TORLUM-562088 format. One line per 5 residues: for each residue x, y, z of C-alpha. Coordinates in nm, 2 decimals, always signed. Layout:
N
X,Y,Z; ...;
//
This chain:
424
+11.87,+12.21,+14.08; +12.17,+12.33,+13.89; +12.29,+12.47,+13.56; +12.29,+12.12,+13.40; +11.93,+12.03,+13.47;
+11.74,+12.37,+13.47; +11.55,+12.50,+13.17; +11.47,+12.86,+13.11; +11.39,+13.14,+12.87; +11.45,+13.52,+12.86;
+11.43,+13.81,+12.63; +11.66,+14.11,+12.60; +11.62,+14.43,+12.39; +11.95,+14.37,+12.22; +12.16,+14.07,+12.14;
+12.53,+14.10,+12.06; +12.71,+13.80,+11.92; +13.07,+13.77,+11.78; +12.94,+13.59,+11.47; +12.59,+13.72,+11.41;
+12.66,+14.08,+11.52; +12.39,+14.30,+11.66; +12.04,+14.15,+11.70; +11.74,+14.38,+11.72; +11.59,+14.20,+12.02;
+11.66,+13.84,+12.12; +11.47,+13.55,+12.28; +11.67,+13.26,+12.41; +11.55,+12.93,+12.55; +11.76,+12.65,+12.70;
+11.73,+12.30,+12.85; +11.98,+12.07,+13.01; +12.24,+12.34,+12.99; +12.22,+12.40,+12.61; +12.03,+12.65,+12.39;
+11.72,+12.51,+12.22; +11.61,+12.84,+12.07; +11.79,+13.16,+11.96; +11.55,+13.40,+11.79; +11.58,+13.76,+11.68;
+11.27,+13.92,+11.82; +11.21,+14.29,+11.88; +10.92,+14.24,+12.13; +10.90,+13.97,+12.40; +10.64,+13.69,+12.38;
+10.31,+13.79,+12.55; +10.33,+13.49,+12.79; +10.68,+13.57,+12.91; +10.69,+13.68,+13.28; +10.81,+14.03,+13.35;
+11.11,+13.89,+13.55; +11.23,+13.73,+13.22; +11.20,+14.05,+13.02; +11.50,+14.29,+13.00; +11.40,+14.60,+12.80;
+11.72,+14.79,+12.87; +11.97,+14.51,+12.85; +12.23,+14.37,+12.60; +12.26,+13.99,+12.59; +12.60,+13.85,+12.50;
+12.75,+13.50,+12.53; +12.90,+13.45,+12.88; +13.27,+13.55,+12.91; +13.56,+13.30,+12.93; +13.86,+13.35,+13.15;
+14.10,+13.13,+12.95; +14.38,+13.15,+13.21; +14.41,+13.22,+13.57; +14.58,+13.09,+13.89; +14.30,+13.11,+14.15;
+14.53,+12.97,+14.42; +14.75,+13.28,+14.37; +14.46,+13.51,+14.46; +14.59,+13.55,+14.82; +14.89,+13.74,+14.67;
+14.68,+14.05,+14.59; +14.86,+14.35,+14.73; +15.15,+14.13,+14.87; +15.40,+14.19,+14.59; +15.60,+14.49,+14.48;
+15.43,+14.69,+14.20; +15.57,+14.66,+13.85; +15.74,+14.38,+13.70; +16.08,+14.23,+13.66; +15.98,+13.87,+13.60;
+16.26,+13.71,+13.80; +16.23,+13.94,+14.10; +15.85,+13.88,+14.08; +15.91,+13.50,+14.11; +16.15,+13.55,+14.39;
+15.89,+13.76,+14.57; +15.62,+13.50,+14.53; +15.86,+13.23,+14.68; +15.94,+13.46,+14.97; +15.58,+13.55,+15.05;
+15.46,+13.19,+15.03; +15.73,+13.08,+15.27; +15.65,+13.37,+15.51; +15.29,+13.26,+15.55; +15.34,+12.88,+15.54;
+15.12,+12.80,+15.84; +14.83,+13.01,+15.71; +14.88,+12.93,+15.34; +14.60,+12.68,+15.28; +14.33,+12.88,+15.46;
+14.43,+13.21,+15.30; +14.43,+13.05,+14.96; +14.09,+12.90,+15.00; +13.93,+13.23,+15.13; +14.10,+13.43,+14.85;
+13.98,+13.17,+14.58; +13.62,+13.22,+14.70; +13.65,+13.60,+14.67; +13.81,+13.57,+14.33; +13.53,+13.35,+14.20;
+13.27,+13.59,+14.33; +13.44,+13.87,+14.15; +13.45,+13.67,+13.82; +13.08,+13.58,+13.84; +12.99,+13.94,+13.91;
+13.18,+14.04,+13.60; +12.99,+13.82,+13.36; +13.24,+13.53,+13.35; +13.06,+13.20,+13.30; +13.36,+12.97,+13.23;
+13.72,+12.96,+13.37; +14.03,+12.77,+13.29; +14.24,+12.74,+13.61; +14.59,+12.62,+13.69; +14.56,+12.43,+14.02;
+14.90,+12.37,+14.19; +14.79,+12.13,+14.47; +14.41,+12.10,+14.47; +14.34,+12.42,+14.66; +14.13,+12.60,+14.40;
+13.94,+12.29,+14.27; +13.75,+12.25,+14.59; +13.61,+12.61,+14.54; +13.54,+12.55,+14.17; +13.33,+12.24,+14.26;
+13.11,+12.47,+14.48; +13.08,+12.73,+14.20; +12.82,+12.76,+13.92; +13.09,+12.81,+13.66; +13.19,+12.59,+13.38;
+13.56,+12.50,+13.41; +13.87,+12.32,+13.32; +14.09,+12.26,+13.62; +14.45,+12.19,+13.51; +14.67,+11.99,+13.75;
+15.00,+12.17,+13.76; +15.33,+11.98,+13.76; +15.67,+12.14,+13.84; +15.97,+11.92,+13.83; +16.27,+12.10,+13.67;
+16.53,+11.82,+13.69; +16.53,+11.45,+13.61; +16.56,+11.37,+13.99; +16.27,+11.60,+14.06; +16.06,+11.43,+13.80;
+16.15,+11.08,+13.93; +16.11,+11.20,+14.29; +15.77,+11.38,+14.28; +15.67,+11.48,+13.92; +15.59,+11.13,+13.81;
+15.38,+11.07,+14.13; +15.19,+11.39,+14.05; +15.11,+11.27,+13.70; +14.99,+10.94,+13.85; +14.76,+11.13,+14.09;
+14.62,+11.32,+13.79; +14.57,+10.99,+13.60; +14.38,+10.84,+13.89; +14.16,+11.15,+13.93; +14.09,+11.15,+13.55;
+13.97,+10.79,+13.57; +13.76,+10.85,+13.88; +13.60,+11.17,+13.74; +13.51,+11.11,+13.37; +13.47,+11.43,+13.17;
+13.12,+11.58,+13.16; +12.99,+11.86,+12.94; +13.07,+12.14,+13.18; +13.36,+12.04,+13.41; +13.68,+11.89,+13.30;
+14.02,+11.79,+13.44; +14.33,+11.89,+13.24; +14.71,+11.86,+13.29; +14.96,+12.14,+13.31; +15.33,+12.08,+13.29;
+15.41,+12.43,+13.39; +15.67,+12.52,+13.13; +15.95,+12.38,+12.92; +16.21,+12.50,+13.18; +16.02,+12.40,+13.50;
+15.95,+12.04,+13.38; +16.24,+11.82,+13.28; +16.22,+11.70,+12.91; +16.14,+11.34,+13.02; +15.85,+11.47,+13.23;
+15.72,+11.70,+12.96; +15.72,+11.41,+12.71; +15.53,+11.18,+12.96; +15.27,+11.45,+13.03; +15.23,+11.52,+12.65;
+15.19,+11.15,+12.58; +14.93,+11.10,+12.84; +14.72,+11.40,+12.74; +14.76,+11.33,+12.37; +14.65,+10.97,+12.40;
+14.33,+11.08,+12.58; +14.28,+11.40,+12.38; +14.28,+11.57,+12.72; +14.34,+11.95,+12.76; +14.71,+12.03,+12.83;
+14.81,+12.38,+12.94; +15.17,+12.50,+12.93; +15.33,+12.84,+12.98; +15.53,+12.92,+12.66; +15.75,+13.22,+12.56;
+15.62,+13.41,+12.86; +15.91,+13.65,+12.90; +16.24,+13.76,+12.74; +16.43,+13.60,+13.03; +16.29,+13.26,+12.93;
+16.42,+13.30,+12.58; +16.76,+13.41,+12.71; +16.78,+13.11,+12.94; +16.66,+12.85,+12.68; +16.82,+12.98,+12.36;
+17.14,+13.14,+12.50; +17.19,+12.93,+12.81; +17.24,+13.22,+13.04; +17.07,+13.50,+13.23; +16.89,+13.58,+13.56;
+16.62,+13.32,+13.52; +16.88,+13.05,+13.48; +17.05,+13.17,+13.79; +16.72,+13.17,+13.99; +16.63,+12.82,+13.87;
+16.97,+12.68,+13.96; +16.94,+12.84,+14.31; +16.60,+12.69,+14.36; +16.70,+12.35,+14.23; +17.04,+12.35,+14.40;
+17.18,+12.20,+14.08; +17.33,+12.32,+13.75; +17.08,+12.31,+13.46; +17.28,+12.42,+13.16; +17.36,+12.07,+13.04;
+17.00,+11.96,+13.08; +16.87,+12.26,+12.89; +17.02,+12.17,+12.55; +17.03,+12.53,+12.46; +16.95,+12.68,+12.12;
+16.58,+12.58,+12.11; +16.30,+12.82,+12.18; +16.02,+12.73,+12.43; +15.78,+12.66,+12.14; +16.04,+12.44,+11.96;
+16.09,+12.25,+12.29; +15.72,+12.20,+12.34; +15.69,+12.06,+11.98; +15.98,+11.82,+12.03; +15.81,+11.69,+12.34;
+15.48,+11.64,+12.16; +15.31,+11.91,+12.36; +15.17,+12.11,+12.07; +14.85,+11.97,+11.93; +14.48,+12.06,+11.90;
+14.42,+11.99,+12.27; +14.70,+12.23,+12.39; +14.64,+12.56,+12.56; +14.96,+12.76,+12.51; +14.96,+13.02,+12.79;
+15.09,+13.38,+12.71; +15.32,+13.33,+12.40; +15.43,+13.69,+12.47; +15.77,+13.66,+12.31; +15.77,+13.41,+12.02;
+16.05,+13.37,+11.77; +15.99,+13.49,+11.41; +15.75,+13.26,+11.23; +15.63,+13.07,+11.53; +15.28,+13.20,+11.47;
+15.27,+12.97,+11.18; +15.36,+12.68,+11.40; +15.08,+12.76,+11.65; +14.83,+12.78,+11.37; +14.94,+12.47,+11.20;
+14.92,+12.27,+11.52; +14.57,+12.41,+11.60; +14.69,+12.52,+11.94; +14.48,+12.75,+12.15; +14.66,+13.06,+12.30;
+14.56,+13.24,+12.62; +14.66,+13.61,+12.61; +14.65,+13.81,+12.94; +14.68,+14.18,+12.84; +14.68,+14.34,+13.19;
+14.95,+14.09,+13.31; +15.15,+14.16,+12.99; +15.13,+14.53,+13.08; +15.23,+14.47,+13.44; +15.56,+14.32,+13.32;
+15.61,+14.58,+13.05; +15.68,+14.31,+12.79; +15.75,+14.39,+12.42; +15.43,+14.46,+12.22; +15.21,+14.15,+12.19;
+15.18,+14.01,+11.84; +14.80,+13.98,+11.85; +14.73,+14.09,+11.50; +15.01,+13.86,+11.37; +14.85,+13.57,+11.55;
+14.50,+13.65,+11.42; +14.62,+13.70,+11.06; +14.80,+13.36,+11.08; +14.48,+13.19,+11.20; +14.59,+13.12,+11.56;
+14.31,+13.04,+11.80; +14.31,+13.28,+12.08; +14.12,+13.39,+12.39; +14.17,+13.63,+12.68; +14.27,+13.54,+13.03;
+14.34,+13.75,+13.34; +14.64,+13.55,+13.48; +14.65,+13.58,+13.86; +14.60,+13.85,+14.13; +14.98,+13.83,+14.16;
+15.02,+14.02,+13.84; +14.67,+14.18,+13.81; +14.44,+14.37,+14.04; +14.12,+14.22,+13.91; +13.99,+13.91,+13.73;
+13.77,+14.09,+13.48; +13.78,+13.99,+13.11; +13.61,+14.31,+13.00; +13.90,+14.50,+13.15; +14.13,+14.28,+12.95;
+13.94,+14.35,+12.63; +13.92,+14.72,+12.71; +14.30,+14.74,+12.69; +14.28,+14.62,+12.33; +14.02,+14.86,+12.21;
+14.27,+15.09,+12.04; +14.43,+14.81,+11.84; +14.36,+14.72,+11.47; +14.09,+14.47,+11.55; +13.73,+14.43,+11.43;
+13.49,+14.53,+11.72; +13.32,+14.19,+11.71; +13.67,+14.02,+11.74; +13.71,+14.20,+12.08; +13.38,+14.03,+12.19;
+13.50,+13.70,+12.04; +13.83,+13.71,+12.23; +13.64,+13.77,+12.55; +13.38,+13.49,+12.50; +13.61,+13.22,+12.35;
+13.44,+13.24,+12.01; +13.78,+13.29,+11.83; +13.90,+12.95,+11.96; +13.71,+12.80,+11.67; +13.72,+12.42,+11.69;
+13.92,+12.41,+12.02; +13.60,+12.31,+12.19; +13.63,+12.06,+12.47; +13.27,+12.12,+12.57; +13.13,+12.11,+12.22;
+13.12,+12.48,+12.14; +13.14,+12.81,+12.33; +13.13,+13.19,+12.29; +12.83,+13.22,+12.05; +12.46,+13.25,+12.08;
+12.38,+12.95,+11.88; +12.13,+12.66,+11.91; +12.30,+12.35,+12.06; +12.58,+12.55,+12.22; +12.61,+12.57,+12.60;
+12.36,+12.81,+12.74; +12.62,+13.05,+12.88; +12.50,+13.41,+12.86; +12.54,+13.75,+13.03; +12.31,+14.04,+13.05;
+12.46,+14.39,+13.05; +12.29,+14.72,+13.15; +12.45,+15.03,+13.01; +12.40,+15.38,+13.13; +12.29,+15.48,+12.78;
+12.27,+15.34,+12.43; +12.40,+15.49,+12.11; +12.14,+15.69,+11.90; +12.20,+15.46,+11.60; +12.31,+15.12,+11.73;
+12.53,+14.90,+11.52; +12.78,+14.63,+11.61; +13.07,+14.87,+11.66; +12.89,+15.12,+11.88; +12.73,+14.84,+12.09;
+13.06,+14.67,+12.15; +13.19,+15.00,+12.27; +12.89,+15.03,+12.49; +12.94,+14.68,+12.63; +13.31,+14.77,+12.70;
+13.22,+15.09,+12.88; +13.33,+15.07,+13.25; +13.00,+15.21,+13.36; +12.81,+14.92,+13.20; +12.73,+14.66,+13.46;
+12.66,+14.29,+13.45; +12.29,+14.26,+13.54; +12.27,+13.88,+13.54; +12.44,+13.58,+13.38; +12.38,+13.20,+13.35;
+12.62,+13.16,+13.64; +12.43,+13.40,+13.86; +12.10,+13.24,+13.75; +12.23,+12.90,+13.86; +12.36,+13.04,+14.18;
+12.03,+13.19,+14.28; +11.85,+12.87,+14.18; +12.07,+12.66,+14.40; +12.03,+12.89,+14.71;
//
């Protein structure tokens, strides 16, 4: 028995949906992993068992973690606090090399703990970057919906021909052997426009585009990236040349931003997940919107590195599709999407948009599983129940979103927890 074959029903005193707003009682029913009934109902049906009644709870769509590196979870507490991006990358390389003999075992154990933490925090879907298959084994055991992106790093032409192309071929074989289903999907992740040679980025983009397969790529993550790619200089360039043991300036074709390079390679399209986009060039929000790209924003990681203010309102006004991620435990101390949303509560956003950012509802048509983030018939039955310490005297959408965000509000149950208990 699992989340794809079970049926069920439950009632909660309140429903909270990014589109419908506050519901004065809600009854939901599902079968084969999808909602068959969503009904506003102040009282539960008489025949509903007590275990399926939640008179103090708020029901929301399940939360989406739109970007994480589960196989970096072993780095929690291993890196210096605060973030210069280049020194952070250097520290990761140093720590990984220092625990080489134990690396695979520590990664696996840390992945398992990280998944438990996400499930306990109401996350029902995760989009993970998998560097060498370490996290996917744990995802396969989990009750979560997921996209697992095979990561490719091959900064030079020689590296692409030496191992990058082989990695792409491994991904192709896995994609043929494991056809997409409605809850678990393989994707491809050329890491960034400076860690994958142009020839490799074009090959990855062509493959993903031809199959309409999700493609994730880190873009405009930090000021040092723009300095390297646009100006052809800076500490990130020095680090990359040290790692590669070869000069990169000629290959870089400087003067083009990360987003411009991705577009030239065919990597910006409606199947693309652009990760971070912290430091775009003026007007590039229009490019992201026009190409129907999805963007994953990780507020706590952004704060860790003390980057310039994130252009969230600019993106939303331009119509960019966007959702929240946690990034990894190398730049965050938790994998909790409510904590990410909590950082945004003082910004000029509609309260329901905060919920929509956390559930994936603001991704619009970027829906590889046929819809997400809403309490709507036909959508995946991904839900979370929250038990607050107290409720506002006059509940409305704004006050209930604030109640949901409150740190004292706990996740009582979710579709992922429900599946986990059914399987045990």
